[in-house]
N, C-alpha and C positions, 0 to 999 in steps of 0.2 A: 504492500499499501504506499503511495507516496503523499508524504503531509502537504498539508496546505501550508504554504509558505505566507506569512504577513509581515511585510517590513514597515509599514506605518503604523499609526494608533487607530486610524479608520477601517483600514484591512485588519487589523487586529478584532477591533469591536464588532464588526460583522461576522467575523469568524467567530466569537463569543458568545453572540448573542441566537447562532445556531446550534449551540453545543447543549446536547442534553444528558442530565445527570451530574454528578461530582467532576469535579475538573482537578487533576493534579500540574502542578507546574515542577519542571526541574530545571532551576538556572544553571546557565553553564556561561563560559568562555569561548566554547568551542573547542578544536583539537581534541575531538571526543575520542577515546580510548575504553577498554573494557568497564573499567570503573565507572566513567558516564554512562555506559550500556545499564549496568547492572541497577544503578537509580532508574533508569526507566523502565526496565523490568519492573522493579519494586512499584513504581508509580503503576503502572500498568496493572498490577494486582489488585490496589487499592482504589481505583477510579474508573469511571465511563470515560472520558476522556483525558488523553496525555497532553500536554502543552512541554515543547522544549524552549527555552531562548537562548540564543547565542549572540553576546555582545561582551565584548574587550572591553572593559569597565576602565576610563581613565583616570576616573577620580582615587583608585585604590591602588593607583601605582605611582611610586615615589618617584623624585625627580631623577635619579640615577639607576631605577628598575627599568624592568625590560619589556616596557608595552611596546616601544616599535617592532619588537623583534619577536613579540609572544606568536605562538603560530597560529597560522589562520588558515584553517582547511574548509571551508564552507562545502565545497561540492561533496567531498568525502563525510563532511558532518551530516548532510542531509540524506547520504544514503545510509549512513547507518540509524538515522532516526526511522528510515524507512523501513529498514531490515527487523528493527524493534517495536514497529506497529504505531508510532507516535502519530497523531491525527493533526497536530499543528507546530511549526517552526516559527516562533517569531524573532525574526534578526533585524533589528532596529539600526538604522545609523547611529553617529554620535551626535547628528541634528535632531533626530527624532527621540531619543532620550534625555538632550539637553537643549533644547532649543534656544533657550538663554543660558548665560554662565548661571549657575545656578547660587542663590541667595542663602537659602535654608536649605540644610544640610540635617542628617542624622548624627549628632554627638555619640560617640560609644562610650562615653563615660569612663569611669577609673578602670573596669575591665580593658577596654579598649588600650589603655598606657601598659598594661602587663604584659608579659613572655613575648609574645611575635609584635606587639604592639611598642615593645622597647626598642626593636630592629627594625621595624616598618612604621615609622609615623606617621597619624594619619590613615593608614590603610584600613583599619575598622570603620572609620567613619565614613569612607569612600563607598566598602564595601555594604554595608547597612543602609547608604542611601539610594544605591542601585536596587537591592532587594526590595526594598520599600517601595519605591517605585514600580518594580516589575508586579509586585502582589498588587498595587492600585489597576493598573494597565489590564492586568491577565486577569485579575479576580477569581483566583485558584481556590479552592476549597482547602488543599491540601500540598505542601511543598516540599520535596524530597532531596535530600542533602548528605554527602559522606562524611564517616565520621572520621576521617583522614584528617580533615581541617578541623578538628576536636574544638577549636577555641571560636572559631567561626560559627560553629553550630552552636555553642553554647549562646552566645553574644546575640544571635537570630532567634533563638528563645528567648532571649531576656528581652529584645525590643519587641518580640510579638506580644509579651505577658505585658511589659510595662506601659506599651502603646495601646492594649486591647485590639489587634489586629486581629479580624476574625480568619486565619488561617492556621490551621493544625500542621505543625513541622514534626516531619518524621524524618529520623537518622538509618542510616544505611552502612555496612560493616564496609570496611577499607578493604579494597582489592588488591592484592599483590602478584606480582609478575612471579614467575617460578624460583627463582633467585632469592625472594624475599623483598625486594625494594618494590615499596607502595607506588603505584602508578601514579603517573602525574603527567600531564601534558609537559612540563619541564624537562623529562626525563632523555627527549630527544636532542636535547642541546648535549648531554653527557658524552664524551669520548670513552672508549671501551677502556679505559685505565681511568678515568672517572668516576666510571659507572663500578668500576672493583672498590675503591675506595668507598663510595656512595654506600652501597651494601653494610658498610660499618652502623648506620643508622638503625635498620632492620636489628644485625644483631646485637647491638645495645640495649633495644626494647626487649628482644628475648632474653638477653641476660639479666635484666632487670626484673623481669617475670619471674625467672629462673629462680631469685633471691629472694622473693615478696614474702616469702614464710618467715623470712627472718627479721622483717619489718621495712619501714619507709627507709633507713637511712643504707641497711643492706642495698636494697633493690639501688638506688640512686648510685652507691660505691660501685654496684658491679656495672652497669651502665655504663658510669663514667669511664672504667677501666678499659674497654673496648674502644672509647672514642679516645681517650689520650694514644691509644697504640695508633689509631687511626692518622691522629695529627703527624704522625712522621711517617707517612708511606707517600708514595709518589703516582699521583700529586698530593698532596696534602688534605684533609679534612679540616675545615675551618668552622670549627664550633660558637654558633650563635649562641644556644641555651641548651640545656639539660634541666627540666624541672619534674617534679612530683607536686601534683596541683590538685584543689577541690575541682570536678566538673563541672561544678554549677560556678563558680569565682574564678579559677584559676589564678585563686590564691596560694600559696606553697601550703604542703600539711608541714605539719610538726612529727616528731619522730614516735610519739602516741598517738597517732591519728588511728583511728579504726573505722573501716567502710570504705566505698569507692574512693578511687584516685585517678588521675590521669598520670602518666611517665610520657612527657613531649619533648621532643628532640628537634632542634634546626642547625643546620651547618651550610656551608657554601663549599661547593666542589667545584674548582676552577671558578666559571661565571654565575654558577648555576645555584641557586638558594632553594633546596629542601627540605620540608618537615616531614615528619611521623610522628605518631604517638600508640601508645596501647593502653586500655585500661586495666586496673588494678585494683585487689579488693585486699584490704588488711584488717587483721582481729579476728573475731569469734564469727563476725559477718562471713567470713571466707570459708568458714569450715563447712 
């Protein structure tokens, strides 16, 4: 089935008015891979109509980030959407999404200044702003996001709760390649040698998970040991952060913490910024 492609607000509104039943939105920046397709399949399970947005959002890129070189593969993306039974592809231009320079945007608050927000100032403000605009334009009943971007997912859930946005937020598990590397549109930037170094991210999370039975400090130490070794690789891994945080607030957990937590890591390999995480459970609740 070939999806309807809407590129303007008017085209989208016409498609939306004819959609019956529940509608699920999968927001993307394109360059779709198996991780995105798993989100689409989850949306297909939950709703009568599935829409995928494809828009590389300039507001969430910093001045020295990869906006200009971010992969744009629209024809292949539409083919992937067709293969997954997507009903509507919303592919606006920058002028459609931002007809004027936005004066009012979503402020991500204290959570947006933590963890990933430290290394990418303003990123979450831009991300939340475009997500809220997409919710208003598409009008979905639910939206599906990947758990690989754990802080993004937590912040979208907080925005929806704080601003009373009538959209159900669904998280879907991280999809990995055979070697363990979390799927990302940025993986295509990696050379073979850089990719070998990048595998330290998933290995560090696995090491942390294996040590979690000894407590939060042990989990962090085990993960850090893997990353420290990768810092001496060729090419080296340049660590941005390794944190163990509360999944709802992204505040650091204490050594006495019990219950759920997220072990999150971000690093640069060459010019490529990569993130990954794994959920952990500590204390009596884990038994």
